[in-house]
KEBA-446297 format. One record per residue: residue in three letters; x, y, z of N, C-alpha, C in turn. Coordinates in steps of 0.02 Angstrom, whole numbers, plus 50000, padded with zeros to 5 digits. Atoms other than C-alpha are relative to their C-alpha. Example, Ala and Ser with C-alpha at 12.3 -4.5 7.8 and 13.67 -1.06 7.14 Angstrom:
// residues 2
ALA500454994150000506154977550390500455006050000SER499584994149997506844994750357499615005550037
***
This chain:
// residues 407
MET500614998350036502874826850664499885007550004THR500134992850005503034845450626499355001049962PRO500674999750030501214850050587499995002449927GLU500014997250068501604860350430500184994949946TYR499775004950050502354844850347499694993150013ALA500305006449982501274831150424499414998449954SER500555002250043500094821250312499374998950041PRO500635001149963498254819250357499994993450038GLU500025006449965498474800850399500464999950061GLN499544999849943499924805050514499685003550060VAL500314996549943498954817750619499404996150027LYS500575004049976497474805550628500224993750035GLY499755005949965498614792150701499934993649961GLU500065006050041498384780250555500694997449981ASP499375002850022499724769050482500315004649949ILE499654995750048501034779150391500544996049964ALA499515003750041502164773250252500325005049951LEU499654995950049503084779750099499575005849977LEU500444994850027501564789650041499965006150047SER499974994349953501674800350198500635004149987ASP499394996450017503474804550151499925004049936ILE500134996350061502874809549978499665006750017TYR500364994049979501684821950061500505005050031SER499524995649966503094829050172500495003049950LEU499554997450052504264830650021499655005449960GLY500384994950036502894840049929499955006450039ALA500064994149957502674851850076500665003850002LEU499344996849999504554855150083500155003549934LEU499884997050065504664858449896499585006249991TYR500444994250003503184870149907500315005950037GLU499704994649960504044880150045500645002749968LEU499394997750034505694880749949499845004849943ILE500174995850058504814888549800499635006350021VAL500434994449982503524899749885500305004150058GLY499754996549941504404903950048499534999350059ALA500475001249946502944898050155499724992949994ALA500275006750000502174881350204499324999849964PRO500635000550036500674875050102499395000550045ILE500544999749952499594873550258500235004350059VAL499824995549946499644887750386499644997850064ILE500275002249936499394881850567499975006050047ASN500084994249956498694895650678499734998250069SER500285002249936498154885350828500464995050033THR499625005049962498954874950965499554994150021SER500485005449984497394864150985500114994149954SER499895006050040497684846250928499424998849952ALA500595001250043495904844950862499985005049943GLU500014994950052496054861350767500554998849948ILE499455001550045497744856450694499804994349954GLU500225005750041497024839750635499485002249948ARG500524997750046495504848350559500315004149943THR499684995850051496604861150468500374995849949ILE499595004150045497774848050395499554995549957CYS500425004850036496374836050345499495003349954GLU500544997050038495144848650275500215006149958THR499794994050037496114863950213500434998249940SER499615001250060496754863450035500575005049994PRO499444995350008498464870849997499835005649951VAL500094994550047498454887849914500404998549937LYS499655001550062498894885949730500655004049995LEU499354996850007500684890049688499955006849967SER500064993750036500184903649565499715005450045ALA500304995149955499094912149697500485002150055SER499514998549947500454910949831500545004849975LEU499474995850027501754918849717499775007149986LYS500274993350014500604933649683499915004050064ARG500114996349938500434938049868500555005150011GLN499534994649988501264954249920500514998450054ASP499565001549943502024946550078500484994349986THR499545005450016502954932649987500715002549998ASN499304997950002504844933050001500344997749936ARG499745002150065505054926749823499845005449948VAL500104995150054505284938949678499964996249934ILE500135003950060504514930849523499715004549946ASP500284996350057504184938249351499264998349993LYS500725001150005502294940549332499814995749940LYS500145004050059502334932849159500124992650015LEU499845006949982503124917149233499464997150046ILE500515002349954501784916249369499404997249962ASN500595002150038500424914449237500174995049945SER499785004450055501414902549127499764992950011SER500195007149996501024884349089500494996250045LEU499515003449958502614879749181499785000150073VAL500244999549931501924886149346499384995750010LYS500605004249996500284877249309500204992750009ASP499765006849993501234860949286500294998850070LEU499715000649933502194864049446499454999750053ASP500605000249956500524867549531499724992950003ASN500295006850004499884850649473500444994850034ILE499535004649967501444841649533499945000550076LEU500044999049927501354849449706499344997750028LEU500665001949975499484846849724499914992450001LYS500045007449999499684828549677500384997250059ALA499615002349943501054826149807499655001450066LEU500334997849939499954835149935499274997850005ARG500695002349997498324825849903499844997250069LYS500215002449934497344821850061499984992450002GLU500065007350003497054803850003500674997049978PRO499345002750017498704793950005500014996549932GLU500015003850063498164783149857500015004549938ASN500004995550057498034798649746500655003949993ARG499344996750005499824804449777500454995949953TYR499515003850038501374798949682500134993450037GLU499925006549969501664780549714500714998950026SER499315000849978503544782749738500355006749991VAL499594994050008504884796049755500265000549928LYS499755000050069505524790849584499505003349953LEU500514997150044503874795249499499945007650013PHE500014992949982503894811849594500585003649964VAL499404997050031505664815649533499954999949924ASP500085000450073505244809749357499575005849974ASP500424994450021503864822649345500365006750004LEU499604993849995505044836349406500525000349943ASP499545000250057506314830749276499645001749935ASN500404998450060504954831349143499855007549997LEU500134992849997504544849049200500615003949977LEU499374996650019506364854349183500154999349926ASN499845001450070506464846749009499415001449953ASN500584998550041504774853148947499684993949968LYS500345006150022504104835648932499334999650037PRO500655000549966502314830848977500074997650072VAL500015001649929502004830049164499394995750015SER500555004749989500954815349222499455002950044ALA500504997149955500084825949354499535004849965SER500424995250037499374837649222499554996449951PRO500445003050050497884833849109500344999949931ILE499665000850064498554827348943499505001449943SER500404998550060497864834848781500485001149942LYS499574998950058498514837048604500335006950003LEU499734993349995498734855648633500565000350052TYR499495000249947499694852248793500644996749975LEU499415003550027500854839748706500375004349949ALA499704995850051501144851848562500395005850032SER499674994449967501574866348678500654997850033LYS499405002749968502824855348771500554999049948PHE499515001250053503664850648608500325006549978ILE499754993550025503834868948553500475003250051LYS499624996549948504504875148720500564995950031ARG499555004649966505604860348761500705002950010ASN499324997449994507234869348730500015007250026LEU500024993049980506644886748779500095001050075TRP500014999049928506384884648965500554996150037GLN499555004649965507664871449004500585003550035SER499424996749971509194882349032499805005150053MET500234994849954508164895849121499844997150069LEU500255002749937507434884449254500434994450030ALA499605005749976508724870549269500375001850065GLY499624998049941509784880349392499565000950062VAL500454998849943508314885849501499744993450028MET500295006349977507524868649508500534995350029ALA499475004249974509194860049535500165001950073VAL499874997749932509514870849688499434998050047ALA500585001849960507734867949750500004992550017LEU499995007349990507884849049726500564998050048ALA499445001649955509594848649810499825001850071GLY500214998049933508894858349957499474995350028LEU500545004549979507354847149963500274993550028PHE499765006649979508294830849973500545000550054SER499544998949944509634838250086499615000450066MET500414999449940508274842950210499734993150021GLN500255006749983507564825350199500564995750030TYR499435003749975509304818150226500155001850073PHE499854997949932509614828650382499434998450048ASN500575002149959507864824750444500084992750021ASN499885007149985508304806250433500554999350053LEU499465000249950509914809650530499735001750070GLN500294998049936508904818450666499584994350030LEU500405005649976507694803850676500434994450028GLU499555005249977509144791750694500315002050068LYS499724997549937509894802750831499504999250057GLU500525000649950508234802950924499894992750019LYS500075007249987508104784050906500554997650046GLN499445002049958509844781750981499915002650072GLU500114997149934509394793551125499474996050038ALA500535004049968507804783551159500284993350025GLN499695006449980508834767451163500445000950061THR499584998649943510054775451284499595000950063GLN500434998949942508664781251399499704993450025ALA500275006549981507914763751396500534995950037GLU499455003649967509614756451442500125002750070ILE499914996849934509784769051584499464997750048ALA500565002249958508054764551649500104992850022ASN499895007049984508484746051641500554999150052GLN499445000649954510144748151729499835003050069THR500224997149937509344759351860499594995050040ALA500415005149967508084745651898500454994550029ASN499535005149976509514732951911500395002550061TYR499614997049945510474744852024499614999650065PHE500405000049939509054746652148499834992950023SER500115007049982508724728052142500604997450041LYS499395002249964510534724852196500065003750067LEU499974996149938510404738752325499564996950054ILE500455003349953508914730252405500304993450023GLU499695006449983509834713652397500565001050051SER499454998649954511294721752489499765000750071ALA500274999149932510154725152637499884993350035ASP500115006749972509944706252662500624997950040PRO499415001949961511104701152807500364993949973GLU499685006150027511404684152723500465001749942PHE499584998150057512114693152571500695002150023PHE499364997949972513484700252683500194995750060GLN499825005049950513634684652789499845002350071GLY500244998149933512644691552935500195006950022ARG499804993349979513494708552940499525005149972GLU500444994750023512294723052931500415005749971ILE499644994550031512824736952816499545006149998THR500394993850002512284755152808499785001349928VAL500234997950067511354762952663500585003149961LYS499444996750033512904773252625500494994849972GLU499545005350024513984757452613499714996649938ALA500335003350057512714749452495500045004449938LEU499974995350056512674764952386500715000249971GLU499304999750023514574765952378500204993749962GLN499835006350033514714747552332499724999949929ARG500314999850067513514750052186500375004849954VAL499614995350040514524765152127500634996649974TYR499385003450020516124754752125499844994749946ASP500205005050050515214740752031499875003249932LEU500174996550061514574753151904500615002449962ILE499394997650031516284760751871500404994249970ALA499585005650021517094743651854499704996149941THR500315004350050515824735851734500215002049928ASP499854998950071516234733851549499384998949957GLU500615001750037514434729951501499645006149973LEU500354993850020513904748151478500485004749964ASN499574995050032514534761751363500085006150045ASN499834994349957515244777951432499415004750011LYS500584995549994513644787751399499534997650055VAL500465002849950512564776151503500325000250070LYS499664999949935513854774451642500035007150029ALA499964993049977514084793351651499335002450025ARG500674997749980512204796151660499804996950068LEU500175003349937511974783451800500415002850058LEU499594997049948513444790451899499765007150017HIS500284993249990512714807851874499394999750046MET500595000749958511094801951951500194998050072LEU499815002549934511964792952095500345005450042GLN499664994949960513034807852146499505004650033ARG500514995649970511434817452179499744997150066VAL500215003149937510994804852315500475002350056PHE499514997849950512614809152407499955007550011ARG500064992849994512384827552370499405001950044ASN500604998749960510624827352445500114998150073ARG499825001949931511394819152600500565004550026SER499474995149981512634833952607500694997050001ASP499335003050006514084822252568500315002649935TYR499774996750062514834834452443500674997349976ASP499355002950021516574826552444499894993749957LYS500145006150038515874809652386499675001749934SER500344997850061514754818452261500515002649948LEU499484997450044516284827552189500394994449966LYS499595005550027517274811452167499624996249946ILE500405003550050515844802852077499915004249937LEU500094995550057515544818051967500635000449957GLU499384999850038517384818551917500044994149951THR500005005950043517234800851849499475000649945ALA500544999250049515564804651765500185004949946ILE499794994950049516264820251681500514997249952LYS499485003050043517774810651616499694995349949LEU500335004750045516674796951543499585003649947ARG500434996350047515474809451465500425003849949GLU499564996450047516884819651388500284995249948GLU499755004950048517594803851309499464998249950TYR500565001750045515874800051237499855005849953ASP500194994250041515514817851175500535001849948GLN499454998650046517224819651091500005007349977GLY499974992850016517164838651099499355003149979ASN500654997350018515344840451048499635002450063PRO500354997549941514284851051166499394995850017SER500605003749979512954841951267499735003050064TYR500344997249941511684847751395500234996450064ILE499835003949941512144833551515500695002050026LEU499334998149977513994838151519500005007050030GLY500054993349972513584856451546499695000050069GLN500345000649935512424851651688500484997050052MET499525003149953513774840451766500505005150027TYR499514995049978515054854551769499675005150046GLY500354995349957513744866251844499904997250070GLU500095003149934513364853951985500674999050035TYR499335000749971515224850952010500205006650033GLY499854993449972515464869652035499595001550062ASP500434998649943513994870552154500204995850061ASN499735004049945514704856252258500605003550032LEU499424996349975516324866052272499785006150041ARG500274994249963515294881252326499764997850069GLN500265002449936514444870952462500574998350048LEU499425001749959516174865752524500445006250014ASN499644993649991516724884252526500675000149963ARG499395000050041518054880352395499895005049943HIS500184994750048517704896952310500565001549950ASP499464998850047519404897252227499944995649938LEU500055004850055518994882052117499325000249965ALA500685000250028517114884052090499925004049935PRO500114996250062517194898051958500234996549937THR499755003550059518224887251840499494994949975ALA500515005050019516904873451843499395003549970PHE500584996450026515514886151817500135002649929GLU499834997450066516414893951668500004994549947LYS500025005750047516624876751587499284998249984SER500715001450011514764873551611499705005049952ILE500294994650042514304890351533500264999549929ALA499705000550067515504887851386499654994649959ILE500355005550035514624871451342499285002049986LEU500724998550007512834877551371499885005749952GLU500084994450047513114893451268499954997649928GLN500025002750068513284882351114499334996749984LEU500655003450008511524875151140499445005250007THR500534994950002509904884551105499334997450024ASP500655002549977508534873251174499835003150069ASP500244996849939507484879451321500334997150063LEU499705003249942508204866751443500715002550013SER499304997749994510004872251408500025007250022ILE500024992949981509554890651424499825000650074LYS500184999949930508714887451592500584997850044GLU499435002549962510224877551653500565005250002ARG499484994850003511404891451595499835005750049ALA500204994749954510394904351693500144997950072ASN499875002649933510514893351849500755000150016THR499275000049989512404891751826500265007150009TYR499814993049990512584910551805499845002250072ASN500204998049933511634912751968500474997150053ASN499575003149950512694900252066500715003049998SER499334996950004514304907851999499985007050029GLY500074993349971513644925052049500054999950076ILE499965000749927513444919052229500744999350021VAL499295001049983515274913352229500395006449992TYR499634993850011515924929452153499855005250054SER500174995449945514984939452286500394998350063HIS499655002249939515784929152425500745001749998ILE499274998750003517554931852360500155007249982GLY499894992850010517294950552332500055002349928LYS499994997850070517214950652142499305002449981TYR500694997650004515654961252146499785001849929GLN500184998250069515714967651967499854993849958ARG500125006250037515864950151896499354996750024ALA500635002749973514464944352012499415003749970LYS500544995950029513374958651949499874997949927GLU500075001850070513704953651767499654993349991VAL500285006750011513304935151783499294999550028LEU500685000149973511774938151893499525003649952GLU500424996650050511114950251761499854995449942PHE500125005050053511344936451631499464995150022ALA500495004749974510344924651742499305003049998ILE500654996649999508934937351762499745000949929GLU500214998850069508904941451576499754993749965LEU500185006350033508784923151524499374996850028THR500555003349965507354919151643499365004049994PRO500644996450007505534923651606499675001250068GLU500404998849940504334930751735499304997449987PRO499765000749930503484925751844500234993050014THR499755006749980504554911251904500365000650066GLY499645000149937505274906252071500755001149990GLN499284999150013507004905551991500185007449994LYS499844992950010506924923851940499965003750066SER500044997049934506374928652115500654998850039SER499375001649966507924919752184500585003949970TYR499464996350032509034928252056499995007350020TYR500064993149974508374945452108500285000450071TYR499775000149930508724940652289500775000050002ASN499275000349999510544936052252500315006349970TYR499774993650029510734951752146500005005450054GLY500044995249945510164962052296500534998650052ARG499505001749949511314952552413500705002249978ASN499354997750025512794956952301500095007550017PHE499964993049979512384975352336500085000650076LEU499954999849927512184971552522500724998950022PHE499305001249983513954964452529500435006249990GLN499634993850014514544981152458499755005850042LYS500314995049957513494990552587499645005449959LYS500424995550040512474998552447499274998350017LEU500625002349969510894997352549499385001649958LYS500604998250039509665006652437499904995249942GLN500065004750056510044995752285499824993050025ALA500155006749972510004980052394499264999550018GLN500715000149980508304984652464499544999849940ASP500425000050061507604988052289499924993049972PHE500045006750031508034970652227499734994850048TYR500355004449953507524961952387499255000949993GLN500724998750007505844970352364499734996949936LYS500225003050064505744964852181499944992450008SER500025007349988506144947052236499384998250040TYR500585001249956504814947952372499345000749962ASP500614998850038503484955252257499874994549949LEU500085005350050503804942252123499794993550033LYS500205006249965503684928052249499275000450022LEU500704999149982502034935152311499544999049940GLU500395000950060501424935452132499914992749982ILE500025007150016501834917052113499584996250051LEU500385003449947501184911052282499365004050012SER500544995349986499494918852325500145003450067PRO499894996749935499594931952466499614996550056SER500395003349948498284921252555500324993650026THR499685006249978499454906352568500385001150065SER499654999349936500274902852733500745000749990ASN499285000050012501984901752652500235006949974VAL499784993350022502364920452645500605002450040LYS499404998249964503774920752772500584995949971TYR499455003650032505334916252676500605004749997SER499364996549996507104922052647499985006949969GLN500034993450030506644936652533499805005450050TRP500234995149951505704945352673500545001350053ASN499454999149953507144942152792500545004549970GLY499494995850032508304950152664499815007350004ILE500224993049995507244966052662500105002650070ASN499924997949931507254966652852500735001350018ARG499294999049984509144964752858500245006849975VAL499804993550027509324980052747499715005650042
***
């Protein structure tokens, strides 16, 4: 529900049907022609957005095309022509606030646009003898001039609708996957609890770790789930072992999860796969396997660089930071400096993550015995953390201050 294209009934939470799509198509066609949406949203307040959409009338096409800030270059004679007036009437009918006053179907909408292209009477315009006569006279005059422009606009309009439908289908599939993951997670913990029953293991008590491992084996062996769901559940389970500092077990589970996810993605970038490689590299770092960790981090970054959503950018910054720690440990100080700068650049202030990135940036200088630079960034890290936590809080003794003292 992008507000600029949402119908009044949609923002009010009423039942939506085909007539809401007519409104959205009208909004898209308006933007294709004018270069701006018919309703300008200047607020983030839900109530204000609803009021704007339900009460503000779209600016007439002729008035929009006359604005100096429009990105459309239109002949002034054409702006004042009957053709633009007809197009105005078509758009205003599609964008009516009352659903019952819009076009009853996409076909009727397209028929009116076809009539416009062929200088035939448009149903959205008031019909008079003068109007019919003018259409007859101009029928062949405007057709060749506008056919190309309107054909491109219509192609763009329905292409956008097509890709919008694809996106909706993708979101639907993702919701179904998440529901399946939630269901399987519930089943998993149900079996885990059942495993704690001595009778289930014929009187032998088992440890939590044994129960967890058994569920992992069951999950890998099952044929009831697709690779995406299995990979996601294994990804979640490896974090249990990782939080228990069992990095070797976490690595083995992640290897299987990554393989399943790669088979599912088929070369397409995904946030989850990028995150998996990043955690794989961090597990190697925790095990001091600094020779292998950079490869995993680079794979994570290569995937996440192809994604532009906020979550992927944040994950990429975290991966840059973790790889910077590894490069500092193995003496590749210039590479550590580069990736830590990427992490800092991608992260807004004030955040705890950026404070940590400044700290690691300073530590990279400390390893090189460049004490002045190290102290500067330890201080930046400390100041930023103080800005986030209040100076009055009791939690002001932390690693950043220790870093300054070490320098």
